[in-house]
N, C-alpha and C positions, 0 to 999 in steps of 0.2 A: 429648439431642441428636437421637436417631433420630426422635422424634416430630416435632420441628421440621423436620428434613430431609424426612420423609415428606410433611408438609403443603406444603412448598415444591415438592417434586418433582411433586406432583399438578397444579401450575399450569403446568408446563413443557410444551413440545411433546413429542409422543410419539416421541422419537428416542433413539438409543443414547447412553450416558454413557461418556466417556473421561476417567479420572482421571489428572491429572498427578502421578505418584508418585515423589517424590525419595527416599523412605525416611526423611526427617526426621520429627520428632514431628507436625508439623501435618498433612502429607499422609497419615501413617500413621493418625492418628485419623480423618481424613475417609474413607479407604478402608475402614477397619474399620466405620465407621458405615453407609456405603452398602452394604457387603457384607451387613449385617444386615437390609437392607430388601428384601423380595420384589419390591416395585415397581421398585427399581433393577435387580435382576437380570433382571426381565422386559423391561427396555429394552436388554439386552445389555451390562451393566456390564463394562468392561474397563479396563486401566490401561496407562500408558506411562511408562517410566523413561528419562530422557535422561542418558547418560554423556558429560559434557563432556571427560573426559580431562585435567582440570586438577589432579587430586590423585593421588598414587601409589596411594591406596586406592580409586580410583573403580571398578575392576573388582570389588573385594570388595563395594562398595555395590550394584552391579548384581546380584551374586549374592544378597545379602541381600534385595533387593526381589523377586527371582525366588522365593526360598523363602517369603517372606511371602504373595505372591500365590497361590502353590500351596496354602499352608495355607488361605487364604480361598476357594479355588476360583474365583479371578478371573483370566481370561486377561491376560497381561502381555506387552508388546512393549518390548524394550530398543533404544533408538536411540542409537548412538554418533555423536557429531558432532565436527567440527573448529571450534574457536573462532578467529575471525579476529583475531589479536593486532594486525595492522597496518591495521585498517579505520578507525582514527581515532575509534573510539567509546568507548574505555576498556574494560577487561576485563569489568566488570559488564554494560555495555550489549551488548558483543559476545556474551557468554555468553547473555544473555537473547534476543538476536536468533537465535542458533543454536538455542536451546531452542524458541522459538516456531515456527521453521521445521520442527523435528522434530515438534512437536505437529500442525502443519497436515498434514504428510505422513502422519501416522498416523490422520487423521480422514476419515470418509466424509462425503458431502454431508449437511448439516443435523445432524450429530452435535453433542453438547454436551460441550465440554471443561470439566471440573470442576477448579478449583484451590482450594487450602486457605488463601488469604489471609484474615486475620482483622483485628480492629479495630486491634491494635497495628501491623500492617503498613500499614493505612490511615493511621494517625496519622503514621507515619514518612514515608509517601509525600507526604502533604500538606505536612509541614514541609520536606522536601527540595525539593519544587517551589516552595514559597515562597522558599527560598534561591536558587532559579534564576530568580526573578522571573516565574513562570508566571502566566497569566491565569486567568479563571474555570474553563476546562476543566481546566487542570492542578491548580489548588488544590482543585477539587471532588473530587480523588482518584480512586480506582478505582471503576468501575461494578460492581455486583453481577451485571449481565446486559448483555451487548452482543454485537454481531455479531463473529464471529471466523472469517473464511472458511477453509474451506468450510462452516462451521457456526456455532456459538455458543459463548460463554464464560460460565460460571456460577461465581460465588464465593458459595456458600451460607453461609459462616462469617463473612462480612465484618462482621457486627454483634457478633460474640462476642469478648470479650477472650481473649488467649492463655492466661491463667491457667485459663480454663474448659477449654481443650484439654489443658493439662497435667494437670488434675484427672481428665479422662476417661482419659487415657493411663495414669495411675497406678491408677485404679479398675479398668481392664480388663486391666492387665498388658501393655500394648502396648509392644513393643520397637521402638526406632527408632535411626537413625543420628545421630551428632553430628558435623556437618561443621566442622572446625576453622577454616575460612575465615570462619565466622560471628563469630569473635572477632578477625579481622584488622583492625586500626585503619587500614589503608591505604584501606579502602573507606568511602565517605561514610556509607552506611547504618549500618554498624557503629559508627562514631564517634558518630552520633546516638543509636543504640540504647543504647550502653553508657556514654557520657559526658554526654550532654545530657538525654535523657529521664528518667533517674533523678532528677536535680536538679529538673527541671520537675514531676515527679509528687510530690516531697517538698514542694514549695511549694504546689502545687495538686493535691490527691489526685484530683480529678475532671477533670484536664486531658484525658485521653484521650476521655472522653465528650463534653466540650465541643468539642474539635477535630473529632471525628467528626460531631457535630451541625452544626457550621459547614460541614463538607464537604457534608453532606446538603443544607443550604439553598443552598449554592453550586451543587450539582448541579442543583437545581430551577431556579435562575436560568440555568445553562448550557443546560439542556434547552429553556427558553423561548427563549433566544437562538438555539439551533440551529433551532428551528421557524421563527423569523423569517428566519434566514439561508437555510434551505431554500426558503422562498417567494421570496426575492429571487434566489436562484440559478436557480430555475425561470424567473423573469421575465427575467433577463439572459442566460440561455444562448441561444446562437444556433442556427441550423438544424443546425450541426455541434456535437456535445456538447463538443468541446475548444475552444470559443470563448465569450467573454463580451463583452457590449456595454460598451465602456469608459466611454461617457458616463454611463450609469446607475450604473455601479460608482463613479465619482467623486462622485456625488451622495450616496452613503451616508456615514454617520459612520465615522470611521476604524476603530473597534472592530468595527462590523458588517461593514465592507468586508473586514477581515482574516478574519473568520469565514466570509464567503461564499467567499473565495478558498480557504481551507482545506477547506471542504466540497466545493467544485468539484474540487480536486485529489484528494480522497478518492474521489469518484465515478469519476474517471478512473483510479484506482488508481496514482496518482503520489505519490511521497514529498513531504511538506510541506517547505518550506525550513527549514534550521536557523536558530536565533535571529539570527545575524549577517546572514543573507541576508534574513530577514523585515524587518529594519530598513531595508533598501535598497529594498523594493518601492515604497513611496510616492515616495521621492526620485528614484531612478534609473530607475524604470519608468513609474509612473503620471504623474509630473509632467514627463516629457520633452516636448520640442516636439511639436506636432501632426504634423509631417512626419517625425519621427524614427522609426527602427525599432530601439529598444533591445532588449537581451536580458539576462535575469538567469538565470544557470545555477547549479545545485548538483548534487550527486551523484544521478544517476538522472533528472533532469528539468530543464526550463527554461521560462521564460515569455518571450513575445515580443509586441511591439505592432506592429500594422500597420493603417493606415487606420481608426482608431477601434475596433479590435477587439483583445482580448487573446487570445492563443493559448497553450495548454499543450502541451508536447511532451515525449516521452521523450528522455533523453540518447542521442545517437547519434554514432558516429564520422563523420569527414568522408567524403563519398561518393567511391568510386573513380572515376577519370577516364580510366584507360588501358585502355579496352576498346571493342570494336566487334564486334557479332554479326550474322551473316547470318540471314535469316528469310524463309521463303516464305509464311507465314501458315497453313500446314496444321494446325499444332498451336500451342497457347498457348506463349508464350516467357517463361520465367522469367529475369529480368534479374539482374545482380549485386546484392548486398545493398544495400538502400536505394532501388532503382529500380523495384521492383514487378514487374508482369506485364503483358504485352501479348497480346491475342487478338482474333481476328475472330469476330463472332457473326452468322450461323453461320460455322464454320471455312471457309476458302477458300484453296486453294493457287494462288499466282501463279507463272507460268512463269519470270519473271525475279525473283530474290530481292531483298528489301530489305536495308538495313543499319541497325542500331539502335545509336546512340551517345549519350553524354552531351553536354550543351552545352559548347561551347568558346569561344563568343563570336563575334559578327559574322555569325551566320546570318540569312538572309532567306527569306521565305516568300510565295508567291503567294496573295493573298486579295482577292476581289472584283476580279480583273483587274489588281491592282497588286502589285509586289514591295515588301514592307515589312520593316523590321527586326523580327526575332522579339522582340527586347528590348521594343520599343514595344507589340507585340501582347500580350505577357505583362503589361505594366503596365496596359494598358487593360482587360484581363480581370480584374485584381485578384488575380492569383496571388501570394501572398507570396514574398519573395526566397528563403527557405530551402526552399520547395517547388520553385522553379525550378531549384535546384541538383540536384535528383533527378528531373528531368523527362526521360524518354527521348525522343530525337528519331528519327524514322523517315525515312530517305532512300531514294530509288529507286536503281537501278543506276548511273544517270548522276550521282548525287550531289545531286539536287534534293530539298530538304526538303519532305516531304509532311505531317508532323504532329509536334506536340510533345505527347506523351501522347495523350489524347483531348480535351485542353483547347483547343488551337489546331490547326485543320485547314486545309490548303491547299484551293484550289478543286477540285483533283483528288480529295483524300480526302473532301471534303464531298459529292462526287457519288457516292461508292461505294454508298450505299444504293440509289440509282437505277440506276447502271450495272452493279453486281455483286450487289445485294441483300444487302450485308453492312454491318456497323457496326464500327468500331475501338473496342475497349474497353481502357482502361488501369486496372489495379487497383494503387494505391500500396501500399507496405509500411505496416504499422501503425506 
């Protein structure tokens, strides 16, 4: 195994290796094998153990991992996490989310997280995703190499059957932890592992190899679709990265359209919709009336339509409305959460202070010599309704509206570059 690892290691970027070390047989074999490679140590080989606190013996497991790492002379970091039982994810998914967050926290930029998933894990993953009606990307299983911010994730054992790891553990006298939760039939993966796969393998002895080979072919198809989706995403993305041209999106086949949307959300670092929400994208959002402004929201994100453009936004609380701040312009003004920041460039102190407030409706503004409803000016400018809710309004001491952010300027504010040599700048919150 060490020879195969050394060959693969030579092909990786020259960054440090961080082994996810649970203390179980799989990660123990992986850590021992990497610790035997001078090339791995030269990259700053180290390990991370995540204590989920879900078992009474979890502290003992952390101690075991500490002793093993010390014997191997590999630096170890123990991360204790809180698993969110009430996050609506299920215990397995919640533990995985907490574990991945701990891994990310322990990684430096461009570090390589090394995990001990093997072919048996891949087979289980493929079958579980089939049972969840996953598409190409899901049924293609786990990638051996992928981006994992702030670095990379590498699964060097993904083509090896677990029996190979068991043989290595016995051959080298590697001691490991046996987590009793691996036999708990409440978890779907365990039911599949202990009840379904033995029957499948008895009927088809080469079932694992065939399933893994199918996953590889599906991975190739998925990668080709990803490349096509990336090209379409680049083509449809507007001048703002969080917008997509709706017309071009609707012309795509449904399967490609969904892939483009998923990639776009990934680029924005927004969570993808859960399956139940995905099913509503076409019907509730994309097929709505041309003049409608529908919204589709899920935990952490939302999609909105406005004037032929699709917008992706982070989940945000309703903006505060009960505030009004004085400002003389001498220093930038940080506004309440959601309203951003106002500043003059260059800074300029006015003798009579302004007042900055949120919209309350019915405001009028002097533009081109005429008093006009602010509502109509915002519509004509094409500012989406949800952005109007967080647009700070600048009033003079007499209560005259001078500006809405820096999007709508009154005749007075429009003249400031000429009369005062300054420009009003509004920086929205992300």
